[in-house]
ChimeraX commands (.cxc) that place a marker at each C-alpha (Angstrom):
marker #1 position 42.24,-14.93,90.70 radius 0.5
marker #1 position 40.42,-11.84,91.97 radius 0.5
marker #1 position 36.65,-11.95,91.75 radius 0.5
marker #1 position 34.99,-8.95,90.13 radius 0.5
marker #1 position 32.79,-6.97,92.51 radius 0.5
marker #1 position 30.17,-4.38,91.52 radius 0.5
marker #1 position 28.58,-1.94,93.98 radius 0.5
marker #1 position 25.77,0.53,93.15 radius 0.5
marker #1 position 26.24,4.02,94.62 radius 0.5
marker #1 position 23.70,6.87,94.50 radius 0.5
marker #1 position 26.15,9.77,94.83 radius 0.5
marker #1 position 28.74,11.62,92.76 radius 0.5
marker #1 position 31.80,9.76,91.51 radius 0.5
marker #1 position 34.85,10.27,93.76 radius 0.5
marker #1 position 37.65,12.18,92.02 radius 0.5
marker #1 position 40.10,9.27,92.29 radius 0.5
marker #1 position 37.91,6.85,90.28 radius 0.5
marker #1 position 38.25,6.86,86.49 radius 0.5
marker #1 position 34.93,6.73,84.59 radius 0.5
marker #1 position 34.85,4.11,81.82 radius 0.5
marker #1 position 31.22,4.41,80.68 radius 0.5
marker #1 position 28.13,6.60,80.83 radius 0.5
marker #1 position 24.77,4.87,80.29 radius 0.5
marker #1 position 21.30,6.36,80.53 radius 0.5
marker #1 position 17.87,5.32,81.71 radius 0.5
marker #1 position 16.03,7.31,79.02 radius 0.5
marker #1 position 12.29,7.68,79.62 radius 0.5
marker #1 position 9.50,8.51,77.18 radius 0.5
marker #1 position 6.36,10.42,78.21 radius 0.5
marker #1 position 4.67,7.11,79.20 radius 0.5
marker #1 position 7.48,6.22,81.62 radius 0.5
marker #1 position 8.96,3.50,79.41 radius 0.5
marker #1 position 12.74,3.02,79.22 radius 0.5
marker #1 position 14.73,2.96,75.97 radius 0.5
marker #1 position 16.76,-0.22,75.42 radius 0.5
marker #1 position 18.84,-1.18,72.41 radius 0.5
marker #1 position 19.42,-4.72,71.18 radius 0.5
marker #1 position 22.55,-5.97,69.49 radius 0.5
marker #1 position 23.36,-9.63,68.86 radius 0.5
marker #1 position 20.41,-10.75,71.04 radius 0.5
marker #1 position 21.66,-8.76,74.06 radius 0.5
marker #1 position 19.84,-5.78,75.53 radius 0.5
marker #1 position 21.57,-2.69,76.85 radius 0.5
marker #1 position 20.92,0.84,77.94 radius 0.5
marker #1 position 22.26,3.28,75.38 radius 0.5
marker #1 position 25.58,4.87,76.25 radius 0.5
marker #1 position 29.29,4.41,75.95 radius 0.5
marker #1 position 32.78,5.61,76.74 radius 0.5
marker #1 position 33.34,9.29,77.48 radius 0.5
marker #1 position 35.72,11.14,75.16 radius 0.5
marker #1 position 38.40,13.41,76.60 radius 0.5
marker #1 position 36.89,16.64,77.88 radius 0.5
marker #1 position 33.26,15.47,77.55 radius 0.5
marker #1 position 30.81,15.88,80.40 radius 0.5
marker #1 position 28.63,12.91,81.37 radius 0.5
marker #1 position 25.65,14.62,79.72 radius 0.5
marker #1 position 27.58,15.27,76.48 radius 0.5
marker #1 position 28.69,11.62,76.38 radius 0.5
marker #1 position 25.15,10.35,76.81 radius 0.5
marker #1 position 23.69,12.74,74.19 radius 0.5
marker #1 position 26.34,11.69,71.65 radius 0.5
marker #1 position 26.06,7.97,72.35 radius 0.5
marker #1 position 22.24,7.91,72.33 radius 0.5
marker #1 position 22.19,9.76,69.01 radius 0.5
marker #1 position 24.81,7.41,67.49 radius 0.5
marker #1 position 23.29,4.16,68.79 radius 0.5
marker #1 position 19.57,4.87,68.86 radius 0.5
marker #1 position 19.01,8.07,66.82 radius 0.5
marker #1 position 17.18,9.63,69.74 radius 0.5
marker #1 position 17.33,13.27,70.81 radius 0.5
marker #1 position 17.44,13.69,74.58 radius 0.5
marker #1 position 15.88,16.43,76.65 radius 0.5
marker #1 position 16.64,17.15,80.29 radius 0.5
marker #1 position 19.06,14.86,82.13 radius 0.5
marker #1 position 19.83,14.19,85.79 radius 0.5
marker #1 position 22.73,12.38,87.45 radius 0.5
marker #1 position 21.53,9.12,89.03 radius 0.5
marker #1 position 24.64,7.45,90.44 radius 0.5
marker #1 position 27.43,5.11,89.50 radius 0.5
marker #1 position 28.55,1.58,90.01 radius 0.5
marker #1 position 32.03,0.87,91.28 radius 0.5
marker #1 position 33.70,-2.08,89.56 radius 0.5
marker #1 position 36.61,-3.70,91.38 radius 0.5
marker #1 position 38.79,-6.65,90.46 radius 0.5
marker #1 position 38.49,-6.40,86.66 radius 0.5
marker #1 position 41.99,-7.12,85.31 radius 0.5
marker #1 position 40.99,-6.23,81.73 radius 0.5
marker #1 position 40.55,-2.48,82.35 radius 0.5
marker #1 position 42.44,0.27,84.11 radius 0.5
marker #1 position 45.21,-2.03,85.32 radius 0.5
marker #1 position 42.83,-4.15,87.39 radius 0.5
marker #1 position 41.99,-1.27,89.72 radius 0.5
marker #1 position 38.57,0.12,90.57 radius 0.5
marker #1 position 36.64,2.27,88.13 radius 0.5
marker #1 position 33.20,3.85,87.86 radius 0.5
marker #1 position 30.34,3.38,85.41 radius 0.5
marker #1 position 28.03,6.40,85.52 radius 0.5
marker #1 position 24.25,6.27,85.16 radius 0.5
marker #1 position 22.08,9.23,84.17 radius 0.5
marker #1 position 18.32,9.59,83.85 radius 0.5
marker #1 position 17.05,11.42,80.77 radius 0.5
marker #1 position 13.84,12.40,78.99 radius 0.5
marker #1 position 13.38,11.38,75.37 radius 0.5
marker #1 position 12.68,14.47,73.27 radius 0.5
marker #1 position 12.42,12.93,69.80 radius 0.5
marker #1 position 12.89,9.54,68.13 radius 0.5
marker #1 position 14.43,9.82,64.66 radius 0.5
marker #1 position 14.41,7.17,61.91 radius 0.5
marker #1 position 16.73,4.27,62.66 radius 0.5
marker #1 position 20.18,4.28,61.01 radius 0.5
marker #1 position 23.67,2.85,61.42 radius 0.5
marker #1 position 25.85,3.79,64.37 radius 0.5
marker #1 position 28.75,5.72,62.80 radius 0.5
marker #1 position 31.17,4.32,65.41 radius 0.5
marker #1 position 30.36,0.62,64.85 radius 0.5
marker #1 position 28.52,0.44,61.51 radius 0.5
marker #1 position 25.73,-1.50,63.25 radius 0.5
marker #1 position 22.03,-0.74,63.31 radius 0.5
marker #1 position 20.62,-1.50,66.76 radius 0.5
marker #1 position 17.02,-2.49,67.37 radius 0.5
marker #1 position 15.29,0.00,69.69 radius 0.5
marker #1 position 12.63,-0.76,72.27 radius 0.5
marker #1 position 10.60,1.24,74.77 radius 0.5
marker #1 position 10.11,-1.10,77.71 radius 0.5
marker #1 position 8.05,-0.98,80.91 radius 0.5
marker #1 position 10.29,-0.53,83.95 radius 0.5
marker #1 position 9.37,-3.97,85.29 radius 0.5
marker #1 position 10.90,-5.65,82.21 radius 0.5
marker #1 position 14.20,-3.75,82.15 radius 0.5
marker #1 position 16.21,-5.57,84.88 radius 0.5
marker #1 position 15.42,-8.98,83.41 radius 0.5
marker #1 position 16.23,-7.91,79.85 radius 0.5
marker #1 position 19.53,-6.30,80.91 radius 0.5
marker #1 position 20.49,-9.31,83.05 radius 0.5
marker #1 position 22.44,-7.12,85.49 radius 0.5
marker #1 position 21.20,-8.92,88.60 radius 0.5
marker #1 position 20.61,-7.11,91.89 radius 0.5
marker #1 position 22.67,-4.09,90.80 radius 0.5
marker #1 position 20.43,-3.65,87.75 radius 0.5
marker #1 position 17.29,-3.92,89.87 radius 0.5
marker #1 position 18.61,-1.28,92.28 radius 0.5
marker #1 position 19.54,1.02,89.40 radius 0.5
marker #1 position 16.12,0.70,87.73 radius 0.5
marker #1 position 14.35,1.36,91.05 radius 0.5
marker #1 position 16.49,4.47,91.62 radius 0.5
marker #1 position 15.85,5.66,88.04 radius 0.5
marker #1 position 12.08,5.28,88.47 radius 0.5
marker #1 position 12.14,7.13,91.79 radius 0.5
marker #1 position 14.07,10.03,90.24 radius 0.5
marker #1 position 11.83,10.14,87.14 radius 0.5
marker #1 position 8.74,10.31,89.38 radius 0.5
marker #1 position 10.29,12.97,91.60 radius 0.5
marker #1 position 11.68,15.26,88.86 radius 0.5
marker #1 position 9.25,14.79,85.96 radius 0.5
marker #1 position 6.19,13.28,87.66 radius 0.5
marker #1 position 6.52,10.25,85.38 radius 0.5
marker #1 position 4.67,7.12,86.31 radius 0.5
marker #1 position 7.04,4.33,85.35 radius 0.5
marker #1 position 5.19,2.17,82.87 radius 0.5
marker #1 position 3.65,-1.02,84.15 radius 0.5
marker #1 position 3.80,-4.18,82.06 radius 0.5
marker #1 position 0.67,-4.92,80.02 radius 0.5
marker #1 position 0.14,-8.21,81.88 radius 0.5
marker #1 position 0.22,-9.13,85.58 radius 0.5
marker #1 position 3.54,-10.22,87.08 radius 0.5
marker #1 position 1.98,-13.59,87.91 radius 0.5
marker #1 position 1.81,-14.50,84.22 radius 0.5
marker #1 position 5.47,-15.48,83.98 radius 0.5
marker #1 position 8.78,-13.83,83.17 radius 0.5
marker #1 position 9.00,-10.39,81.65 radius 0.5
marker #1 position 10.09,-10.32,78.04 radius 0.5
marker #1 position 10.65,-8.15,75.01 radius 0.5
marker #1 position 7.00,-8.93,74.13 radius 0.5
marker #1 position 6.11,-6.32,76.79 radius 0.5
marker #1 position 8.10,-3.67,74.91 radius 0.5
marker #1 position 7.27,-1.35,72.00 radius 0.5
marker #1 position 9.67,-1.58,69.04 radius 0.5
marker #1 position 10.52,1.90,67.73 radius 0.5
marker link #1:1,2 radius 0.2
marker link #1:2,3 radius 0.2
marker link #1:3,4 radius 0.2
marker link #1:4,5 radius 0.2
marker link #1:5,6 radius 0.2
marker link #1:6,7 radius 0.2
marker link #1:7,8 radius 0.2
marker link #1:8,9 radius 0.2
marker link #1:9,10 radius 0.2
marker link #1:10,11 radius 0.2
marker link #1:11,12 radius 0.2
marker link #1:12,13 radius 0.2
marker link #1:13,14 radius 0.2
marker link #1:14,15 radius 0.2
marker link #1:15,16 radius 0.2
marker link #1:16,17 radius 0.2
marker link #1:17,18 radius 0.2
marker link #1:18,19 radius 0.2
marker link #1:19,20 radius 0.2
marker link #1:20,21 radius 0.2
marker link #1:21,22 radius 0.2
marker link #1:22,23 radius 0.2
marker link #1:23,24 radius 0.2
marker link #1:24,25 radius 0.2
marker link #1:25,26 radius 0.2
marker link #1:26,27 radius 0.2
marker link #1:27,28 radius 0.2
marker link #1:28,29 radius 0.2
marker link #1:29,30 radius 0.2
marker link #1:30,31 radius 0.2
marker link #1:31,32 radius 0.2
marker link #1:32,33 radius 0.2
marker link #1:33,34 radius 0.2
marker link #1:34,35 radius 0.2
marker link #1:35,36 radius 0.2
marker link #1:36,37 radius 0.2
marker link #1:37,38 radius 0.2
marker link #1:38,39 radius 0.2
marker link #1:39,40 radius 0.2
marker link #1:40,41 radius 0.2
marker link #1:41,42 radius 0.2
marker link #1:42,43 radius 0.2
marker link #1:43,44 radius 0.2
marker link #1:44,45 radius 0.2
marker link #1:45,46 radius 0.2
marker link #1:46,47 radius 0.2
marker link #1:47,48 radius 0.2
marker link #1:48,49 radius 0.2
marker link #1:49,50 radius 0.2
marker link #1:50,51 radius 0.2
marker link #1:51,52 radius 0.2
marker link #1:52,53 radius 0.2
marker link #1:53,54 radius 0.2
marker link #1:54,55 radius 0.2
marker link #1:55,56 radius 0.2
marker link #1:56,57 radius 0.2
marker link #1:57,58 radius 0.2
marker link #1:58,59 radius 0.2
marker link #1:59,60 radius 0.2
marker link #1:60,61 radius 0.2
marker link #1:61,62 radius 0.2
marker link #1:62,63 radius 0.2
marker link #1:63,64 radius 0.2
marker link #1:64,65 radius 0.2
marker link #1:65,66 radius 0.2
marker link #1:66,67 radius 0.2
marker link #1:67,68 radius 0.2
marker link #1:68,69 radius 0.2
marker link #1:69,70 radius 0.2
marker link #1:70,71 radius 0.2
marker link #1:71,72 radius 0.2
marker link #1:72,73 radius 0.2
marker link #1:73,74 radius 0.2
marker link #1:74,75 radius 0.2
marker link #1:75,76 radius 0.2
marker link #1:76,77 radius 0.2
marker link #1:77,78 radius 0.2
marker link #1:78,79 radius 0.2
marker link #1:79,80 radius 0.2
marker link #1:80,81 radius 0.2
marker link #1:81,82 radius 0.2
marker link #1:82,83 radius 0.2
marker link #1:83,84 radius 0.2
marker link #1:84,85 radius 0.2
marker link #1:85,86 radius 0.2
marker link #1:86,87 radius 0.2
marker link #1:87,88 radius 0.2
marker link #1:88,89 radius 0.2
marker link #1:89,90 radius 0.2
marker link #1:90,91 radius 0.2
marker link #1:91,92 radius 0.2
marker link #1:92,93 radius 0.2
marker link #1:93,94 radius 0.2
marker link #1:94,95 radius 0.2
marker link #1:95,96 radius 0.2
marker link #1:96,97 radius 0.2
marker link #1:97,98 radius 0.2
marker link #1:98,99 radius 0.2
marker link #1:99,100 radius 0.2
marker link #1:100,101 radius 0.2
marker link #1:101,102 radius 0.2
marker link #1:102,103 radius 0.2
marker link #1:103,104 radius 0.2
marker link #1:104,105 radius 0.2
marker link #1:105,106 radius 0.2
marker link #1:106,107 radius 0.2
marker link #1:107,108 radius 0.2
marker link #1:108,109 radius 0.2
marker link #1:109,110 radius 0.2
marker link #1:110,111 radius 0.2
marker link #1:111,112 radius 0.2
marker link #1:112,113 radius 0.2
marker link #1:113,114 radius 0.2
marker link #1:114,115 radius 0.2
marker link #1:115,116 radius 0.2
marker link #1:116,117 radius 0.2
marker link #1:117,118 radius 0.2
marker link #1:118,119 radius 0.2
marker link #1:119,120 radius 0.2
marker link #1:120,121 radius 0.2
marker link #1:121,122 radius 0.2
marker link #1:122,123 radius 0.2
marker link #1:123,124 radius 0.2
marker link #1:124,125 radius 0.2
marker link #1:125,126 radius 0.2
marker link #1:126,127 radius 0.2
marker link #1:127,128 radius 0.2
marker link #1:128,129 radius 0.2
marker link #1:129,130 radius 0.2
marker link #1:130,131 radius 0.2
marker link #1:131,132 radius 0.2
marker link #1:132,133 radius 0.2
marker link #1:133,134 radius 0.2
marker link #1:134,135 radius 0.2
marker link #1:135,136 radius 0.2
marker link #1:136,137 radius 0.2
marker link #1:137,138 radius 0.2
marker link #1:138,139 radius 0.2
marker link #1:139,140 radius 0.2
marker link #1:140,141 radius 0.2
marker link #1:141,142 radius 0.2
marker link #1:142,143 radius 0.2
marker link #1:143,144 radius 0.2
marker link #1:144,145 radius 0.2
marker link #1:145,146 radius 0.2
marker link #1:146,147 radius 0.2
marker link #1:147,148 radius 0.2
marker link #1:148,149 radius 0.2
marker link #1:149,150 radius 0.2
marker link #1:150,151 radius 0.2
marker link #1:151,152 radius 0.2
marker link #1:152,153 radius 0.2
marker link #1:153,154 radius 0.2
marker link #1:154,155 radius 0.2
marker link #1:155,156 radius 0.2
marker link #1:156,157 radius 0.2
marker link #1:157,158 radius 0.2
marker link #1:158,159 radius 0.2
marker link #1:159,160 radius 0.2
marker link #1:160,161 radius 0.2
marker link #1:161,162 radius 0.2
marker link #1:162,163 radius 0.2
marker link #1:163,164 radius 0.2
marker link #1:164,165 radius 0.2
marker link #1:165,166 radius 0.2
marker link #1:166,167 radius 0.2
marker link #1:167,168 radius 0.2
marker link #1:168,169 radius 0.2
marker link #1:169,170 radius 0.2
marker link #1:170,171 radius 0.2
marker link #1:171,172 radius 0.2
marker link #1:172,173 radius 0.2
marker link #1:173,174 radius 0.2
marker link #1:174,175 radius 0.2
marker link #1:175,176 radius 0.2
marker link #1:176,177 radius 0.2
marker link #1:177,178 radius 0.2
view
């Protein structure tokens, strides 16, 4: 059995790698990151690109469907290469793209037309995101890169948790439900 391997890369996706998902680190004006919750699991908003869609078009569509949020400016962040996954793309390598985006407007919550589900939405301090996503070292590297880019491009100060790190694990209690 081949073990799945995930590598974070901060450059454009090579032409030979198929892209299976586009997710976004979407920041509000306070530097908090939008997460959605479904079945007690947290995720960045995003999904599978449709034929002919750009990464930005995919993220705009998916964020509107899942979280009813209008996005502003977006920037390419990087991608993770997934190897050894026999369930997709014939077991070969593929890419999962990450973008950084600004939240322009949060609309009233409603059902995702693609799934029929209504996801809970949270704006979370950057320090809580890796733990809530449970993506391990790759997730920590992605969040750090997203915060660096948000500071560089939009002068955002990634939100700090409301309590010191010494007070125990980060949790959804640090997040704002929207």
